[in-house]
C-alpha positions as CSV (number, residue, x, y, z in Angstrom):
1,M,-0.1,-0.1,0.0
2,L,3.0,2.8,1.3
3,D,4.6,1.0,-2.1
4,S,1.3,2.6,-4.0
5,R,1.5,5.6,-2.8
6,F,4.7,6.4,-3.0
7,D,4.3,6.1,-6.8
8,D,1.3,8.7,-7.0
9,I,3.4,11.2,-5.3
10,K,6.6,10.5,-7.2
11,S,3.5,11.0,-10.8
12,G,1.5,13.8,-9.4
13,K,-1.6,12.3,-8.8
14,L,-1.0,13.2,-4.6
15,N,0.0,16.3,-3.6
16,L,2.5,16.8,-0.7
17,I,1.2,19.1,2.2
18,P,3.6,21.7,2.7
19,S,4.9,20.9,7.0
20,D,4.4,24.5,7.4
21,E,0.7,24.3,6.2
22,V,0.0,21.5,8.4
23,E,1.2,23.0,11.4
24,A,-0.5,26.8,11.2
25,Y,-3.3,24.1,10.5
26,F,-3.2,22.2,14.1
27,R,-1.4,26.1,15.7
28,E,-5.6,27.0,15.0
29,K,-7.4,24.3,15.5
30,S,-4.9,24.8,18.9
31,I,-6.7,28.2,19.7
32,A,-10.0,27.6,18.2
33,A,-10.4,25.2,21.2
34,H,-8.4,26.6,23.3
35,R,-10.9,29.7,22.8
36,A,-13.8,27.7,23.4
37,Q,-12.1,26.2,26.3
38,S,-11.3,29.6,28.0
39,G,-14.6,32.3,26.6
40,Y,-12.1,34.4,26.5
41,E,-10.8,35.3,22.3
42,F,-7.6,37.2,21.2
43,Q,-7.6,39.6,18.4
44,P,-6.0,38.5,15.2
45,G,-2.9,40.8,15.7
46,A,-2.1,39.0,19.6
47,R,-2.7,35.6,18.7
48,F,-0.2,36.3,15.7
49,G,2.4,38.3,18.8
50,L,2.1,34.7,20.3
51,G,2.5,32.6,17.3
52,E,5.4,34.4,16.7
53,I,6.8,34.5,20.1
54,W,6.4,30.4,19.8
55,E,8.5,31.0,16.7
56,L,11.3,32.4,18.2
57,I,11.6,30.4,21.4
58,R,10.4,27.3,19.1
59,Q,14.5,27.2,17.4
60,E,16.4,26.9,19.8
61,D,14.1,24.7,22.4
62,L,10.0,23.7,21.7
63,T,10.0,22.6,26.1
64,A,10.5,26.1,26.4
65,A,8.2,27.5,24.0
66,D,5.8,25.6,25.5
67,T,6.2,27.4,28.8
68,V,6.8,30.2,27.7
69,I,3.2,30.5,26.2
70,G,2.0,28.4,28.7
71,E,2.9,30.9,31.4
72,I,1.4,33.6,28.6
73,L,-1.8,32.1,29.1
74,S,-1.2,31.2,32.9
75,G,-1.8,35.1,33.3
76,I,-3.9,36.1,31.0
77,R,-6.3,33.4,32.9
78,A,-5.8,34.7,35.7
79,V,-7.2,38.2,34.9
80,V,-9.7,36.8,32.9
81,A,-11.2,35.6,35.5
82,F,-11.8,39.2,38.1
83,P,-12.2,41.3,34.2
84,H,-13.1,44.2,36.7
């Protein structure tokens, strides 16, 4: 089965999805799940900024990138809990 898929890719019958598109899809899916659970939504620029922070740190250390974003989101949740 894998051989036939590889042949389909080589012949152009099946197109590969670029890895950055896959990553963007799952990042957006994760953000949507977070939005549904948290009760708040980021403005597009803020969401982009968090993604940029994550990407920058991820180049050096994936665990650190996840930790930093987790801490930022934790701080936001603390503020959201007391809106006034």
